[in-house]
C-alpha positions as CSV (number, residue, x, y, z in Angstrom):
1,X,-0.9,-8.8,20.8
2,X,2.4,-10.9,22.4
3,X,3.1,-8.2,25.1
4,X,6.3,-9.3,26.5
5,X,8.3,-7.5,29.3
6,X,11.7,-6.1,28.6
7,X,13.0,-7.5,31.6
8,X,13.0,-10.9,29.4
9,X,16.3,-9.7,27.4
10,X,19.5,-9.6,28.2
11,X,21.2,-6.2,28.8
12,X,24.4,-5.3,27.7
13,X,26.5,-2.4,28.9
14,X,29.1,-1.3,26.2
15,X,32.2,0.5,27.8
16,X,35.9,1.4,26.5
17,X,37.0,4.4,28.1
18,X,34.4,6.9,29.2
19,X,35.0,8.5,32.6
20,X,31.7,7.9,34.2
21,X,31.7,4.4,32.9
22,X,32.3,2.7,36.2
23,X,29.8,4.6,38.0
24,X,26.6,4.0,35.5
25,X,27.1,0.4,34.9
26,X,26.7,-0.1,38.7
27,X,24.1,1.9,38.3
28,X,22.4,-0.1,35.8
29,X,22.9,-3.3,37.9
30,X,20.5,-1.6,40.4
31,X,18.3,-1.8,37.8
32,X,18.9,-4.2,36.1
33,X,21.1,-6.7,37.9
34,X,21.5,-9.1,35.0
35,X,23.1,-6.8,32.7
36,X,26.4,-7.9,31.5
37,X,29.1,-5.6,30.6
38,X,31.5,-5.8,26.9
39,X,35.0,-3.2,28.1
40,X,37.6,-2.2,25.7
41,X,36.4,-3.7,22.0
42,X,38.0,-1.1,20.0
43,X,35.4,0.1,17.1
44,X,32.1,0.4,16.8
45,X,30.8,-2.9,14.6
46,X,33.6,-5.6,16.9
47,X,31.6,-3.9,20.6
48,X,28.2,-4.8,18.9
49,X,29.4,-7.9,17.8
50,X,31.4,-8.8,21.2
51,X,27.8,-7.7,23.2
52,X,25.8,-10.5,20.8
53,X,27.9,-13.0,21.7
54,X,27.3,-12.4,25.6
55,X,23.5,-12.4,25.0
56,X,21.8,-15.6,26.2
57,X,18.3,-14.3,24.5
58,X,17.9,-14.5,20.4
59,X,17.3,-10.4,20.8
60,X,19.1,-8.1,23.7
61,X,19.0,-4.1,24.7
62,X,22.7,-2.2,24.1
63,X,23.4,0.6,26.5
64,X,26.0,2.7,26.1
65,X,28.6,3.7,29.1
66,X,27.8,7.4,29.1
67,X,24.0,6.5,30.0
68,X,22.5,6.7,32.5
69,X,18.8,4.2,32.3
70,X,15.8,5.8,33.7
71,X,14.3,4.2,36.6
72,X,10.6,3.6,34.4
73,X,12.6,1.8,31.3
74,X,12.5,-1.2,32.8
75,X,8.8,-1.9,33.5
76,X,8.5,-1.5,29.7
77,X,6.7,-4.0,27.5
78,X,7.3,-4.3,24.1
79,X,4.6,-5.9,21.5
80,X,6.1,-8.6,20.0
81,X,3.6,-8.8,16.8
82,X,4.8,-5.2,15.8
83,X,8.8,-5.4,15.5
84,X,10.2,-7.2,12.5
85,X,12.6,-10.2,13.0
86,X,15.4,-8.0,11.7
87,X,14.0,-4.1,12.8
88,X,16.3,-2.9,15.8
89,X,14.0,-0.5,18.1
90,X,15.6,2.7,18.9
91,X,14.8,4.6,22.0
92,X,16.1,8.5,22.8
93,X,18.2,9.8,24.9
94,X,18.5,13.2,26.2
95,X,21.3,14.7,26.7
96,X,21.9,17.1,29.6
97,X,24.8,19.3,28.7
98,X,22.5,20.7,25.2
99,X,18.9,19.2,26.4
100,X,18.3,17.9,23.0
101,X,16.8,14.2,22.8
102,X,17.8,12.5,19.6
103,X,18.1,8.1,18.8
104,X,22.2,8.5,18.9
105,X,23.4,7.0,22.0
106,X,20.1,5.6,22.9
107,X,18.8,2.8,24.2
108,X,18.9,-0.1,21.4
109,X,16.4,-3.4,20.7
110,X,18.7,-5.9,18.7
111,X,17.5,-8.7,16.7
112,X,21.2,-11.0,17.5
113,X,21.0,-12.5,14.1
114,X,21.2,-9.0,11.8
115,X,24.2,-7.7,14.3
């Protein structure tokens, strides 16, 4: 097992025009001061490609601007022997309006070469 702290990877906050984006980014920086931001890129694909360009690590984490990351997320360690080279890892997010938990809009862990 090759356990790697999640803090070893770049974190890229992706925003366009979300009303709470600045607040959520400031909140993220309290937890992950190394986080980068991609802002104002039109289109899902183009925004992810911009995030990949910002990343200096082979894999990177994306956080959508309408998310607030739980405090304990950055204490995670990943067993990299269980993650394939082309695999995207997704964490479910909780929608506080309806209480549902699902992967859409959740945190993602991307291999740079796939994006």
